[in-house]
C-alpha positions as CSV (number, residue, x, y, z in Angstrom):
1,A,22.4,3.5,21.4
2,M,18.8,4.3,22.3
3,S,17.5,3.6,18.8
4,K,19.5,0.4,18.6
5,S,17.8,-0.6,21.9
6,A,14.4,0.2,20.5
7,V,15.2,-2.0,17.4
8,K,16.2,-4.8,19.7
9,I,13.0,-4.5,21.7
10,S,10.9,-4.6,18.6
11,S,12.8,-7.6,17.2
12,D,12.3,-9.4,20.5
13,L,8.6,-8.6,20.4
14,L,8.4,-10.1,16.9
15,S,9.8,-13.4,18.2
16,N,7.2,-13.5,21.0
17,P,4.9,-16.5,20.6
18,L,1.9,-14.3,21.1
19,C,2.5,-12.9,17.6
20,E,1.7,-16.3,16.2
21,Q,-1.5,-16.6,18.1
22,E,-2.8,-13.0,17.6
23,P,-2.8,-11.6,14.1
24,A,-3.7,-8.1,15.4
25,F,-0.8,-8.1,17.8
26,L,1.5,-9.3,15.0
27,E,0.4,-6.4,12.9
28,M,1.0,-3.8,15.6
29,V,4.4,-5.3,16.5
30,T,5.4,-5.4,12.8
31,A,4.4,-1.7,12.4
32,F,6.4,-0.9,15.6
33,D,9.4,-2.8,14.3
34,T,9.3,-1.0,11.0
35,A,9.0,2.4,12.7
36,M,11.9,1.6,15.0
37,K,14.1,0.5,12.1
38,R,13.3,3.7,10.2
39,M,14.0,5.8,13.3
40,D,17.4,4.0,13.8
41,S,18.3,4.5,10.1
42,F,17.3,8.2,10.4
43,N,19.4,8.7,13.6
44,Q,22.4,6.9,12.1
45,E,22.2,9.2,9.0
46,K,22.0,12.3,11.2
47,V,25.0,11.1,13.2
48,R,27.0,10.5,10.0
49,R,26.1,14.0,8.7
50,R,27.0,15.7,11.9
51,G,30.3,13.9,12.0
52,D,31.0,14.9,8.4
53,Q,30.3,18.5,9.3
54,G,32.6,18.3,12.3
55,V,29.9,19.1,14.8
56,L,30.1,16.8,17.8
57,F,26.8,15.8,19.4
58,S,28.3,16.1,22.8
59,S,29.5,19.6,22.2
60,V,26.0,20.7,21.1
61,F,24.3,19.0,24.1
62,P,26.9,18.9,27.0
63,S,24.3,18.3,29.6
64,L,23.1,15.2,27.8
65,N,26.7,13.9,27.6
66,M,27.0,14.3,31.4
67,A,23.7,12.6,32.0
68,V,24.9,9.6,29.9
69,K,28.1,9.4,31.9
70,R,26.1,9.6,35.2
71,R,23.8,6.9,33.9
72,E,26.7,4.6,33.0
73,Q,28.3,5.2,36.5
74,T,25.0,4.4,38.2
75,L,24.6,1.3,36.0
76,Q,28.0,0.1,37.0
77,D,27.2,0.7,40.7
78,Y,23.9,-1.1,40.4
79,K,25.6,-4.2,38.7
80,R,28.2,-4.3,41.4
81,L,25.7,-4.1,44.2
82,Q,23.4,-6.6,42.4
83,S,26.2,-9.2,42.3
84,K,26.8,-8.6,46.1
85,V,23.1,-9.3,46.7
86,E,23.2,-12.4,44.7
87,K,26.3,-13.6,46.6
88,Y,24.5,-13.1,49.9
89,E,21.3,-14.7,48.7
90,E,23.3,-17.9,47.9
91,K,24.9,-18.1,51.4
92,E,23.4,-19.7,54.4
93,R,20.8,-17.5,56.1
94,T,22.5,-16.5,59.3
95,G,22.2,-13.3,61.3
96,P,25.2,-11.4,59.8
97,V,24.4,-12.5,56.2
98,L,20.7,-11.4,56.6
99,A,21.9,-8.1,58.0
100,K,24.3,-7.5,55.1
101,L,21.6,-8.6,52.6
102,H,19.1,-6.2,54.1
103,Q,21.7,-3.4,54.0
């Protein structure tokens, strides 16, 4: 997922209008995009090989698997709280609403 995100970021940078204006920036972003695509391809191949060998990534690095689960839970909590904040920001600015928004 991380390498897929890096590929998405590099693709987004390539579509930046600054790339059209600055040839040096375009060259750097193109090199970055190529590197990210190679990294993603390499990672996908490693995952396929490990899967073929029957070695699960999560069993090799259990602490990483737990960190990913904690990150996902934290992200869900953040999104839930962010939606609450947006709801309170849309309401009329009264005392109770401001107190809840501050909280």
